[in-house]
KOLMAR-54584 format. One record per residue (C-alpha): residue in one letter; chain; z, y, x. Coordinates in Angstrom, 2 decimals, padded with zeros to 5 digits, always signed. Layout:
<pts>
residu = A	chaine = A	up = Z	north = Y	east = X $
...
</pts>
This chain:
<pts>
residu = X	chaine = A	up = -008.71	north = +047.79	east = -004.12 $
residu = X	chaine = A	up = -008.23	north = +045.58	east = -000.81 $
residu = X	chaine = A	up = -007.61	north = +047.43	east = +002.27 $
residu = X	chaine = A	up = -009.89	north = +046.01	east = +005.12 $
residu = X	chaine = A	up = -007.73	north = +046.75	east = +007.66 $
residu = X	chaine = A	up = -006.43	north = +044.20	east = +010.11 $
residu = X	chaine = A	up = -002.60	north = +043.91	east = +009.82 $
residu = X	chaine = A	up = -002.92	north = +045.63	east = +006.24 $
residu = X	chaine = A	up = -000.96	north = +044.86	east = +003.31 $
residu = X	chaine = A	up = -003.05	north = +043.58	east = +000.43 $
residu = X	chaine = A	up = -003.42	north = +045.31	east = -002.67 $
residu = X	chaine = A	up = -001.19	north = +044.05	east = -006.25 $
residu = X	chaine = A	up = -004.34	north = +042.90	east = -007.43 $
residu = X	chaine = A	up = -005.06	north = +040.76	east = -004.35 $
residu = X	chaine = A	up = -001.17	north = +039.60	east = -004.07 $
residu = X	chaine = A	up = -001.19	north = +038.53	east = -008.14 $
residu = X	chaine = A	up = -004.14	north = +036.74	east = -007.98 $
residu = X	chaine = A	up = -002.99	north = +034.98	east = -004.99 $
residu = X	chaine = A	up = +000.50	north = +034.06	east = -006.64 $
residu = X	chaine = A	up = -001.75	north = +032.78	east = -009.59 $
residu = X	chaine = A	up = -003.57	north = +030.25	east = -006.87 $
residu = X	chaine = A	up = +000.05	north = +029.29	east = -005.46 $
residu = X	chaine = A	up = +001.55	north = +028.94	east = -008.72 $
residu = X	chaine = A	up = -001.20	north = +026.65	east = -010.19 $
residu = X	chaine = A	up = -001.44	north = +024.87	east = -007.19 $
residu = X	chaine = A	up = +002.37	north = +024.25	east = -007.28 $
residu = X	chaine = A	up = +002.38	north = +023.11	east = -010.82 $
residu = X	chaine = A	up = -000.62	north = +020.84	east = -010.04 $
residu = X	chaine = A	up = +001.46	north = +019.32	east = -007.16 $
residu = X	chaine = A	up = +004.41	north = +018.56	east = -009.49 $
residu = X	chaine = A	up = +002.26	north = +017.15	east = -012.09 $
residu = X	chaine = A	up = +001.14	north = +014.85	east = -009.40 $
residu = X	chaine = A	up = +004.38	north = +014.20	east = -007.95 $
residu = X	chaine = A	up = +005.59	north = +012.99	east = -011.54 $
residu = X	chaine = A	up = +002.32	north = +010.67	east = -012.27 $
residu = X	chaine = A	up = +002.75	north = +009.22	east = -008.83 $
residu = X	chaine = A	up = +006.72	north = +008.43	east = -009.42 $
residu = X	chaine = A	up = +005.87	north = +006.82	east = -012.90 $
residu = X	chaine = A	up = +003.14	north = +004.57	east = -011.33 $
residu = X	chaine = A	up = +005.75	north = +003.40	east = -008.65 $
residu = X	chaine = A	up = +008.00	north = +002.96	east = -010.81 $
residu = X	chaine = A	up = +005.69	north = +001.11	east = -012.94 $
residu = X	chaine = A	up = +005.01	north = -000.74	east = -009.84 $
residu = X	chaine = A	up = +008.04	north = -001.87	east = -008.56 $
residu = X	chaine = A	up = +008.93	north = -003.08	east = -012.35 $
residu = X	chaine = A	up = +005.85	north = -005.46	east = -012.34 $
residu = X	chaine = A	up = +006.71	north = -006.58	east = -008.64 $
residu = X	chaine = A	up = +010.05	north = -007.19	east = -009.88 $
residu = X	chaine = A	up = +009.26	north = -009.48	east = -012.92 $
residu = X	chaine = A	up = +006.20	north = -011.15	east = -010.86 $
residu = X	chaine = A	up = +007.87	north = -011.56	east = -007.60 $
residu = X	chaine = A	up = +011.44	north = -011.14	east = -007.87 $
residu = X	chaine = A	up = +012.02	north = -008.40	east = -005.72 $
residu = X	chaine = A	up = +010.50	north = -004.70	east = -005.80 $
residu = X	chaine = A	up = +011.48	north = -004.18	east = -001.61 $
residu = X	chaine = A	up = +008.42	north = -004.18	east = +000.41 $
residu = X	chaine = A	up = +009.51	north = -006.34	east = +003.32 $
residu = X	chaine = A	up = +010.92	north = -009.12	east = +000.54 $
residu = X	chaine = A	up = +007.07	north = -008.62	east = -000.74 $
residu = X	chaine = A	up = +005.74	north = -008.61	east = +002.70 $
residu = X	chaine = A	up = +007.39	north = -011.85	east = +003.40 $
residu = X	chaine = A	up = +006.43	north = -013.21	east = +000.24 $
residu = X	chaine = A	up = +002.70	north = -012.21	east = +000.41 $
residu = X	chaine = A	up = +002.86	north = -013.98	east = +004.24 $
residu = X	chaine = A	up = +004.04	north = -016.95	east = +002.49 $
residu = X	chaine = A	up = +001.50	north = -017.03	east = -000.12 $
residu = X	chaine = A	up = -000.89	north = -016.57	east = +002.69 $
residu = X	chaine = A	up = +000.23	north = -019.73	east = +004.94 $
residu = X	chaine = A	up = +000.05	north = -022.07	east = +001.88 $
residu = X	chaine = A	up = -003.45	north = -020.86	east = +001.11 $
residu = X	chaine = A	up = -004.17	north = -021.71	east = +004.62 $
residu = X	chaine = A	up = -002.60	north = -025.14	east = +004.48 $
residu = X	chaine = A	up = -004.13	north = -025.98	east = +001.18 $
residu = X	chaine = A	up = -007.76	north = -025.19	east = +002.04 $
residu = X	chaine = A	up = -007.10	north = -027.18	east = +005.26 $
residu = X	chaine = A	up = -006.09	north = -030.13	east = +002.96 $
residu = X	chaine = A	up = -009.27	north = -029.51	east = +000.76 $
residu = X	chaine = A	up = -010.93	north = -029.30	east = +003.77 $
residu = X	chaine = A	up = -010.01	north = -032.54	east = +005.03 $
residu = X	chaine = A	up = -010.43	north = -034.32	east = +001.62 $
residu = X	chaine = A	up = -014.10	north = -033.12	east = +001.43 $
residu = X	chaine = A	up = -014.44	north = -034.50	east = +005.08 $
residu = X	chaine = A	up = -013.31	north = -037.79	east = +003.84 $
residu = X	chaine = A	up = -015.16	north = -037.89	east = +001.05 $
residu = X	chaine = A	up = -018.17	north = -037.27	east = +002.77 $
residu = X	chaine = A	up = -017.60	north = -039.88	east = +005.24 $
residu = X	chaine = A	up = -016.90	north = -042.37	east = +002.85 $
residu = X	chaine = A	up = -020.34	north = -041.26	east = +000.86 $
residu = X	chaine = A	up = -022.09	north = -041.97	east = +004.27 $
residu = X	chaine = A	up = -020.58	north = -045.50	east = +004.99 $
residu = X	chaine = A	up = -021.67	north = -046.24	east = +001.17 $
residu = X	chaine = A	up = -025.47	north = -044.61	east = +001.55 $
residu = X	chaine = A	up = -025.23	north = -046.69	east = +004.60 $
residu = X	chaine = A	up = -024.13	north = -050.03	east = +003.12 $
residu = X	chaine = A	up = -026.65	north = -049.54	east = +000.30 $
residu = X	chaine = A	up = -029.87	north = -049.12	east = +002.63 $
residu = X	chaine = A	up = -028.99	north = -051.87	east = +004.73 $
residu = X	chaine = A	up = -028.92	north = -054.09	east = +001.17 $
residu = X	chaine = A	up = -032.10	north = -052.75	east = +000.44 $
residu = X	chaine = A	up = -033.81	north = -053.47	east = +003.19 $
residu = X	chaine = A	up = -032.06	north = -057.64	east = +003.27 $
</pts>
């Protein structure tokens, strides 16, 4: 039986129930921690295999290098497409001029 008086100590049943809830949360938290550590270790191993490091700062630097390289390649691709489009326009103009003659 619980005592509803402010500042009163709960009875043993209420305390046991509270303990069981807290114990369950503790067990779940420990399980989650083990899973998170296992996942972290797997990701570190994968990063080591794919990028040669599992250090966050080095991975950030490598990511920036990849982004920079991607931007450079996109710019080159854009220039190539613009050049092709210009050449096609010249050919079309020349072809139209030849047809008009």
